[in-house]
FIVO-975931 format. One record per atom (N, C-alpha, C): residue in one letter; atom name; x, y, z; chain. Coordinates in nm, 3 decimals. Each point is the difference from the previous one (the first is absolute). Last residue first. Layout:
// residues N
+----+----+---------+---------+---------+----+
: aa : at :       x :       y :       z : ch :
+----+----+---------+---------+---------+----+
:  A : CA :       X :       Y :       Z :  A :
...
+----+----+---------+---------+---------+----+
//
This chain:
// residues 82
+----+----+---------+---------+---------+----+
: aa : at :       x :       y :       z : ch :
+----+----+---------+---------+---------+----+
:  X :  N :  -2.022 :  -1.229 :  -0.915 :  A :
:  X : CA :   0.019 :  -0.137 :  -0.051 :  A :
:  X :  C :  -0.089 :  -0.093 :   0.078 :  A :
:  X :  N :   0.052 :   0.475 :   0.086 :  A :
:  X : CA :  -0.075 :  -0.022 :  -0.121 :  A :
:  X :  C :   0.018 :  -0.140 :  -0.060 :  A :
:  X :  N :   0.381 :   0.251 :   0.302 :  A :
:  X : CA :  -0.146 :  -0.002 :   0.013 :  A :
:  X :  C :  -0.063 :  -0.031 :  -0.135 :  A :
:  X :  N :   0.498 :  -0.070 :   0.259 :  A :
:  X : CA :  -0.066 :   0.012 :  -0.130 :  A :
:  X :  C :  -0.149 :  -0.016 :   0.021 :  A :
:  X :  N :   0.485 :   0.117 :   0.287 :  A :
:  X : CA :  -0.141 :  -0.039 :   0.012 :  A :
:  X :  C :  -0.067 :   0.027 :  -0.134 :  A :
:  X :  N :   0.530 :  -0.091 :   0.158 :  A :
:  X : CA :  -0.090 :   0.071 :  -0.091 :  A :
:  X :  C :  -0.139 :  -0.056 :   0.023 :  A :
:  X :  N :   0.491 :   0.032 :   0.305 :  A :
:  X : CA :  -0.117 :  -0.072 :  -0.048 :  A :
:  X :  C :  -0.078 :   0.089 :  -0.096 :  A :
:  X :  N :   0.491 :  -0.057 :   0.303 :  A :
:  X : CA :  -0.065 :   0.073 :  -0.109 :  A :
:  X :  C :  -0.111 :  -0.086 :  -0.055 :  A :
:  X :  N :   0.388 :   0.047 :   0.429 :  A :
:  X : CA :  -0.124 :  -0.062 :  -0.043 :  A :
:  X :  C :  -0.059 :   0.088 :  -0.108 :  A :
:  X :  N :   0.493 :  -0.072 :   0.316 :  A :
:  X : CA :  -0.077 :   0.059 :  -0.110 :  A :
:  X :  C :  -0.124 :  -0.083 :  -0.026 :  A :
:  X :  N :   0.421 :   0.098 :   0.388 :  A :
:  X : CA :  -0.117 :  -0.081 :  -0.033 :  A :
:  X :  C :  -0.080 :   0.074 :  -0.108 :  A :
:  X :  N :   0.550 :   0.012 :   0.130 :  A :
:  X : CA :  -0.128 :   0.070 :  -0.007 :  A :
:  X :  C :  -0.110 :  -0.098 :  -0.037 :  A :
:  X :  N :   0.526 :  -0.014 :   0.252 :  A :
:  X : CA :  -0.090 :  -0.044 :  -0.106 :  A :
:  X :  C :  -0.133 :   0.074 :   0.010 :  A :
:  X :  N :   0.430 :   0.254 :   0.196 :  A :
:  X : CA :  -0.071 :  -0.126 :   0.022 :  A :
:  X :  C :  -0.091 :  -0.033 :  -0.119 :  A :
:  X :  N :   0.272 :   0.406 :   0.042 :  A :
:  X : CA :   0.086 :  -0.118 :  -0.005 :  A :
:  X :  C :  -0.075 :  -0.132 :   0.012 :  A :
:  X :  N :  -0.043 :   0.571 :  -0.143 :  A :
:  X : CA :  -0.070 :  -0.119 :   0.048 :  A :
:  X :  C :   0.090 :  -0.122 :  -0.015 :  A :
:  X :  N :   0.065 :   0.472 :  -0.142 :  A :
:  X : CA :   0.070 :  -0.046 :   0.119 :  A :
:  X :  C :  -0.067 :  -0.122 :   0.063 :  A :
:  X :  N :  -0.173 :   0.193 :  -0.409 :  A :
:  X : CA :   0.145 :   0.017 :  -0.012 :  A :
:  X :  C :   0.076 :  -0.059 :   0.119 :  A :
:  X :  N :  -0.490 :   0.046 :  -0.103 :  A :
:  X : CA :   0.065 :  -0.131 :   0.014 :  A :
:  X :  C :   0.152 :   0.009 :   0.004 :  A :
:  X :  N :  -0.281 :   0.385 :  -0.067 :  A :
:  X : CA :  -0.033 :  -0.054 :   0.132 :  A :
:  X :  C :   0.066 :  -0.136 :   0.023 :  A :
:  X :  N :   0.052 :   0.219 :  -0.421 :  A :
:  X : CA :   0.061 :   0.080 :   0.106 :  A :
:  X :  C :  -0.026 :  -0.062 :   0.137 :  A :
:  X :  N :  -0.208 :  -0.194 :  -0.374 :  A :
:  X : CA :   0.145 :  -0.023 :  -0.004 :  A :
:  X :  C :   0.070 :   0.075 :   0.112 :  A :
:  X :  N :  -0.457 :   0.081 :  -0.056 :  A :
:  X : CA :   0.023 :  -0.134 :   0.053 :  A :
:  X :  C :   0.150 :  -0.031 :   0.003 :  A :
:  X :  N :  -0.134 :   0.399 :  -0.201 :  A :
:  X : CA :  -0.016 :   0.008 :   0.146 :  A :
:  X :  C :   0.022 :  -0.137 :   0.065 :  A :
:  X :  N :   0.001 :   0.021 :  -0.471 :  A :
:  X : CA :   0.116 :   0.073 :   0.054 :  A :
:  X :  C :  -0.007 :   0.004 :   0.153 :  A :
:  X :  N :  -0.369 :  -0.178 :  -0.224 :  A :
:  X : CA :   0.114 :  -0.091 :  -0.007 :  A :
:  X :  C :   0.126 :   0.064 :   0.055 :  A :
:  X :  N :  -0.387 :   0.267 :  -0.032 :  A :
:  X : CA :  -0.017 :  -0.104 :   0.102 :  A :
:  X :  C :   0.117 :  -0.098 :   0.000 :  A :
:  X :  N :  -0.011 :   0.326 :  -0.339 :  A :
:  X : CA :   0.025 :   0.062 :   0.130 :  A :
:  X :  C :  -0.011 :  -0.103 :   0.112 :  A :
:  X :  N :  -0.114 :  -0.135 :  -0.435 :  A :
:  X : CA :   0.144 :   0.025 :   0.009 :  A :
:  X :  C :   0.038 :   0.059 :   0.135 :  A :
:  X :  N :  -0.457 :  -0.060 :  -0.094 :  A :
:  X : CA :   0.066 :  -0.130 :   0.015 :  A :
:  X :  C :   0.151 :   0.017 :   0.016 :  A :
:  X :  N :  -0.249 :   0.386 :  -0.095 :  A :
:  X : CA :  -0.032 :  -0.049 :   0.134 :  A :
:  X :  C :   0.069 :  -0.134 :   0.027 :  A :
:  X :  N :   0.027 :   0.183 :  -0.433 :  A :
:  X : CA :   0.081 :   0.079 :   0.094 :  A :
:  X :  C :  -0.021 :  -0.048 :   0.143 :  A :
:  X :  N :  -0.272 :  -0.191 :  -0.328 :  A :
:  X : CA :   0.138 :  -0.043 :  -0.019 :  A :
:  X :  C :   0.092 :   0.073 :   0.098 :  A :
:  X :  N :  -0.447 :   0.137 :  -0.017 :  A :
:  X : CA :   0.011 :  -0.131 :   0.066 :  A :
:  X :  C :   0.142 :  -0.054 :  -0.012 :  A :
:  X :  N :  -0.104 :   0.398 :  -0.229 :  A :
:  X : CA :   0.002 :   0.023 :   0.146 :  A :
:  X :  C :   0.015 :  -0.132 :   0.076 :  A :
:  X :  N :  -0.056 :  -0.025 :  -0.462 :  A :
:  X : CA :   0.131 :   0.060 :   0.030 :  A :
:  X :  C :   0.014 :   0.026 :   0.150 :  A :
:  X :  N :  -0.417 :  -0.146 :  -0.154 :  A :
:  X : CA :   0.098 :  -0.109 :  -0.004 :  A :
:  X :  C :   0.142 :   0.052 :   0.027 :  A :
:  X :  N :  -0.353 :   0.313 :  -0.030 :  A :
:  X : CA :  -0.024 :  -0.087 :   0.114 :  A :
:  X :  C :   0.106 :  -0.110 :   0.006 :  A :
:  X :  N :   0.002 :   0.280 :  -0.376 :  A :
:  X : CA :   0.045 :   0.073 :   0.120 :  A :
:  X :  C :  -0.016 :  -0.087 :   0.125 :  A :
:  X :  N :  -0.171 :  -0.168 :  -0.404 :  A :
:  X : CA :   0.147 :   0.004 :  -0.005 :  A :
:  X :  C :   0.054 :   0.067 :   0.126 :  A :
:  X :  N :  -0.466 :   0.001 :  -0.062 :  A :
:  X : CA :   0.048 :  -0.135 :   0.030 :  A :
:  X :  C :   0.153 :  -0.003 :   0.006 :  A :
:  X :  N :  -0.200 :   0.397 :  -0.139 :  A :
:  X : CA :  -0.030 :  -0.022 :   0.141 :  A :
:  X :  C :   0.051 :  -0.137 :   0.046 :  A :
:  X :  N :   0.028 :   0.120 :  -0.461 :  A :
:  X : CA :   0.095 :   0.074 :   0.084 :  A :
:  X :  C :  -0.021 :  -0.025 :   0.148 :  A :
:  X :  N :  -0.103 :  -0.321 :  -0.427 :  A :
:  X : CA :  -0.075 :   0.073 :   0.100 :  A :
:  X :  C :   0.098 :   0.066 :   0.098 :  A :
:  X :  N :   0.096 :  -0.311 :  -0.356 :  A :
:  X : CA :  -0.002 :   0.136 :  -0.051 :  A :
:  X :  C :  -0.070 :   0.091 :   0.100 :  A :
:  X :  N :   0.277 :  -0.513 :   0.020 :  A :
:  X : CA :  -0.108 :   0.092 :   0.034 :  A :
:  X :  C :   0.016 :   0.135 :  -0.068 :  A :
:  X :  N :   0.305 :  -0.394 :   0.005 :  A :
:  X : CA :  -0.121 :  -0.032 :  -0.075 :  A :
:  X :  C :  -0.110 :   0.104 :   0.014 :  A :
:  X :  N :   0.420 :   0.025 :   0.236 :  A :
:  X : CA :   0.035 :  -0.007 :  -0.142 :  A :
:  X :  C :  -0.123 :  -0.024 :  -0.087 :  A :
:  X :  N :  -0.044 :  -0.015 :   0.472 :  A :
:  X : CA :   0.025 :   0.138 :  -0.045 :  A :
:  X :  C :   0.026 :   0.002 :  -0.150 :  A :
:  X :  N :  -0.037 :  -0.419 :   0.207 :  A :
:  X : CA :  -0.131 :   0.065 :  -0.012 :  A :
:  X :  C :   0.013 :   0.145 :  -0.048 :  A :
:  X :  N :   0.395 :  -0.240 :   0.090 :  A :
:  X : CA :  -0.067 :  -0.056 :  -0.117 :  A :
:  X :  C :  -0.136 :   0.065 :  -0.022 :  A :
:  X :  N :   0.233 :   0.116 :   0.390 :  A :
:  X : CA :   0.067 :   0.056 :  -0.119 :  A :
:  X :  C :  -0.063 :  -0.052 :  -0.129 :  A :
:  X :  N :  -0.147 :  -0.179 :   0.413 :  A :
:  X : CA :  -0.049 :   0.137 :  -0.020 :  A :
:  X :  C :   0.066 :   0.065 :  -0.122 :  A :
:  X :  N :   0.148 :  -0.431 :   0.114 :  A :
:  X : CA :  -0.142 :  -0.006 :  -0.033 :  A :
:  X :  C :  -0.054 :   0.141 :  -0.029 :  A :
:  X :  N :   0.437 :  -0.040 :   0.165 :  A :
:  X : CA :  -0.008 :  -0.037 :  -0.141 :  A :
:  X :  C :  -0.145 :  -0.006 :  -0.047 :  A :
:  X :  N :   0.069 :   0.068 :   0.458 :  A :
:  X : CA :   0.040 :   0.119 :  -0.076 :  A :
:  X :  C :  -0.007 :  -0.029 :  -0.150 :  A :
:  X :  N :  -0.074 :  -0.358 :   0.289 :  A :
:  X : CA :  -0.113 :   0.093 :   0.005 :  A :
:  X :  C :   0.031 :   0.128 :  -0.078 :  A :
:  X :  N :   0.343 :  -0.317 :   0.048 :  A :
:  X : CA :  -0.106 :  -0.056 :  -0.084 :  A :
:  X :  C :  -0.120 :   0.094 :  -0.005 :  A :
:  X :  N :   0.350 :   0.110 :   0.291 :  A :
:  X : CA :   0.039 :   0.023 :  -0.139 :  A :
:  X :  C :  -0.104 :  -0.057 :  -0.097 :  A :
:  X :  N :  -0.061 :  -0.081 :   0.460 :  A :
:  X : CA :  -0.017 :   0.143 :  -0.029 :  A :
:  X :  C :   0.035 :   0.028 :  -0.146 :  A :
:  X :  N :   0.078 :  -0.437 :   0.158 :  A :
:  X : CA :  -0.144 :   0.028 :  -0.005 :  A :
:  X :  C :  -0.025 :   0.146 :  -0.038 :  A :
:  X :  N :   0.446 :  -0.127 :   0.070 :  A :
:  X : CA :  -0.053 :  -0.062 :  -0.121 :  A :
:  X :  C :  -0.149 :   0.024 :  -0.016 :  A :
:  X :  N :   0.211 :   0.146 :   0.396 :  A :
:  X : CA :   0.042 :   0.082 :  -0.114 :  A :
:  X :  C :  -0.055 :  -0.058 :  -0.130 :  A :
:  X :  N :  -0.063 :  -0.248 :   0.393 :  A :
:  X : CA :  -0.085 :   0.120 :   0.000 :  A :
:  X :  C :   0.032 :   0.087 :  -0.121 :  A :
:  X :  N :   0.275 :  -0.377 :   0.071 :  A :
:  X : CA :  -0.138 :  -0.038 :  -0.034 :  A :
:  X :  C :  -0.091 :   0.121 :  -0.012 :  A :
:  X :  N :   0.441 :   0.076 :   0.149 :  A :
:  X : CA :  -0.001 :  -0.043 :  -0.140 :  A :
:  X :  C :  -0.142 :  -0.037 :  -0.044 :  A :
:  X :  N :   0.075 :   0.100 :   0.452 :  A :
:  X : CA :   0.005 :   0.121 :  -0.081 :  A :
:  X :  C :  -0.004 :  -0.035 :  -0.148 :  A :
:  X :  N :   0.026 :  -0.357 :   0.300 :  A :
:  X : CA :  -0.129 :   0.069 :   0.015 :  A :
:  X :  C :  -0.004 :   0.124 :  -0.089 :  A :
:  X :  N :   0.406 :  -0.231 :   0.026 :  A :
:  X : CA :  -0.099 :  -0.078 :  -0.074 :  A :
:  X :  C :  -0.138 :   0.066 :   0.006 :  A :
:  X :  N :   0.349 :   0.192 :   0.253 :  A :
:  X : CA :   0.026 :   0.017 :  -0.144 :  A :
:  X :  C :  -0.101 :  -0.076 :  -0.085 :  A :
:  X :  N :  -0.027 :  -0.043 :   0.480 :  A :
:  X : CA :  -0.026 :   0.136 :  -0.046 :  A :
:  X :  C :   0.017 :   0.014 :  -0.151 :  A :
:  X :  N :  -0.132 :  -0.479 :   0.175 :  A :
:  X : CA :   0.111 :   0.089 :   0.033 :  A :
:  X :  C :  -0.027 :   0.136 :  -0.065 :  A :
:  X :  N :  -0.416 :  -0.311 :   0.119 :  A :
:  X : CA :   0.101 :   0.025 :  -0.102 :  A :
:  X :  C :   0.110 :   0.088 :   0.057 :  A :
:  X :  N :  -0.481 :  -0.325 :   0.115 :  A :
:  X : CA :   0.110 :   0.079 :   0.054 :  A :
:  X :  C :   0.107 :   0.013 :  -0.109 :  A :
:  X :  N :  -0.542 :  -0.077 :  -0.112 :  A :
:  X : CA :   0.114 :  -0.060 :   0.066 :  A :
:  X :  C :   0.100 :   0.100 :   0.052 :  A :
:  X :  N :  -0.375 :  -0.018 :  -0.414 :  A :
:  X : CA :  -0.025 :  -0.023 :   0.142 :  A :
:  X :  C :   0.124 :  -0.066 :   0.058 :  A :
:  X :  N :  -0.247 :   0.217 :  -0.488 :  A :
:  X : CA :   0.121 :  -0.009 :   0.082 :  A :
:  X :  C :  -0.042 :  -0.025 :   0.143 :  A :
:  X :  N :  -0.334 :  -0.022 :  -0.337 :  A :
:  X : CA :   0.119 :   0.018 :  -0.084 :  A :
:  X :  C :   0.130 :  -0.016 :   0.077 :  A :
:  X :  N :  -0.539 :  -0.156 :   0.012 :  A :
:  X : CA :   0.105 :   0.028 :   0.094 :  A :
:  X :  C :   0.131 :   0.006 :  -0.079 :  A :
:  X :  N :  -0.544 :   0.076 :  -0.129 :  A :
:  X : CA :   0.130 :  -0.058 :  -0.040 :  A :
:  X :  C :   0.103 :   0.043 :   0.102 :  A :
:  X :  N :  -0.574 :  -0.052 :  -0.015 :  A :
:  X : CA :   0.120 :   0.067 :   0.050 :  A :
:  X :  C :   0.124 :  -0.075 :  -0.049 :  A :
:  X :  N :  -0.579 :   0.081 :  -0.092 :  A :
:  X : CA :   0.119 :  -0.082 :  -0.012 :  A :
:  X :  C :   0.119 :   0.081 :   0.050 :  A :
+----+----+---------+---------+---------+----+
//
């Protein structure tokens, strides 16, 4: 099964807002899992993933800084096992 979450053309600020919301949701997910975990290895992996997401979002913001045209976004989730 596949869910189509985002598909279309967006102005820079709208595109960045959508992406930021998705990244923040993923960060909150990892933070919740960290709060529930006692496994040091799992916590470290999730902390590294949070840092990676933050870094990727920062780099995206930097690259879009001088962008003036609309952006095409597509976000899909493939769900196996259904």
